[in-house]
Structures are given as structure tokens and as C-alpha cells.
N, C-alpha and C positions, 0 to 999 in steps of 0.2 A: 213610182219612178216617172212613169209617163205624165202623170198629172202635174208634177212639179215642173217637168220639162215644158209642158204646154202652157202653164201659167207664166213661166219665166219668158217664153217665146213671145207670149201675148203682150207682156210688159214692154218688151222691146218694139212692138208694133204700135203701142199707144199713141194717139195724137197729143199734141201739147195743150197746155192750158189755153194759149192763144187761139188754138184751132176749135176746141169744143167747150171751153170754159170749165166750170166746176165738175163737169162729168169726168174729166181727166183724172183728178186726184180721187175721185170716188171709185172709178174703175181700177185705179192702182191699189187702193186699199182692198177692194174686193179680191183682186188677183193675189195680194199678199195673204190675205185670210185663206184663200184656196191653197196657196203653197203651204201655210202653216198646217192646215188640216192633213194635207197629203203627207208631209213630212212626219207628222204625228202618228199617222197610220204606219208609215214604213218603219219608224223607229221602234214602236210597239212590236210590229211584226218581226223585226230583226232580233229583238231580245227574246221574243217567244220562240223563234226558230232556233237560236243558239241554245237556249235553255232546255228544249225538248230533245235536242240531239247531242247534248254533252254527256260525258260519263257522270254517274251518280256522285262520285266523290269530288268532282271539281266543277259541278254545275254552276255554282254561284261565281267562281272565278271566270268561267267562260262567258256567263251572262253579263258580266260586268264590262266586258270589252266594247259592246256597242254604246254604252254609256260613256266610256272614255274616248270615244271617237271624235267628239265635237272639240273637247279641250286639246287633244293631241293635234287635230288638224289646225286649230288656232295657233298652238305653239309652232308647228311647222311653218305656217304661213308668216308668223312674226319673224322667225329665223330667215326665211327666204327674203322677205321685205328688207330686213336689216342689212343682209349681205349684198342684195342688188342695189339698194340705195346708196350704200358706201362705195360700190364699185362703178356705178354708173352716174353718180351725182355730178352734174355739171356746174354746181355752184348755185347761187340764187339767180333766177332768171329775172330781168329788169322789166316787169310789167308795170301798167299804170299803178295798180294797188301797191307794189313794192315800192315804187317811186314815192308814192304818198307816205308810206311807212318810213322811208328814208328821211323825208322832210320832218315828219313828226318826231322821230328820234333824234335828230339834229337839234330841233327846238328844245326837246326835253332834257337832253344831255349837254346842251350848250357847245356843241361841236359842229364843225363843217360837214357837209354831206359826204365828202370823200373819207373823212375820219370815221364816220358813222359806219360806212361800209367796211372799212378795214379793221376797226377796233371793235365793233359791236356785232355786225352780221356775219363776218367771215372768220371769226376767231375759231369757231368749232367746225367750219366746213373743212372737208378733207381736200378739196380743190379751192384754192384761195383766189377766186375771181367772180365777177358779176357778169353774167352772160347777157347780152343785149340782143334780143331777137331782131331779125331783119325784115 
């Protein structure tokens, strides 16, 4: 657990490509490998610990729980993301990239830009507005 935390912390401290060039992605890959090795050791240790300390009759059942942890965690994360994005969604934020996309969609569909925003972009949005950053 400590090795994963240290590798993650060091990823946050990495300088950018502009600062140290190709060494930045190389260090990032090395730290990701370190994380992977550490998680692999923790995961195997968790399964072994659970299997050794489970009752004989239900050893396989209990040893399967560490294996199910990642998919269950991903499922919970997906649910939380879905709920929060639908509750907190301000609509589309009108950035430069979105403005270019609106212009492209207007050209493709033969519509005006306002029609693209209303008929194409905001039909599925829970909040029907285009937010313009100040």
C-alpha cells in the first residue's frame, strides 16, 4: 500500500515534457510499472490472506471477494458518476472547441448555429442551456 501511494505521489510531482523533455513520459511509465507491481503483490497477498483464514467449507467463496473488488468498485464509480453528472450538469460549456464543433455541425446539418445548439446538442441535456464562461 505504501509503494502505491509513493508512486502516485511522485506522479503528481513529475515535471512536464516542456521542462525535462522525453524523461517526463519515461518517468511516468516507470512509476506506472511500479504501481502495477505493488498492486499485484497486494492483490495476491489479499487473496492468500482471505483463503488461509476462511473456514474450509467456504474458502473459495471468501477468496473470490478480493477478485470481485475491482469490478464492484468500477460499478460503484459508474453509478456515482452518472448520478452526479445528471445532478450537477450545467449543460454544455461554450469553449473554443465547442464553438468549432457547433460550426461544423451547422455546416453538416445545414442548420444555423443556434438551431444546432437547440436541436442537436441540448436535446439530451437535463439542463437546456449553453453556459458561456466569463
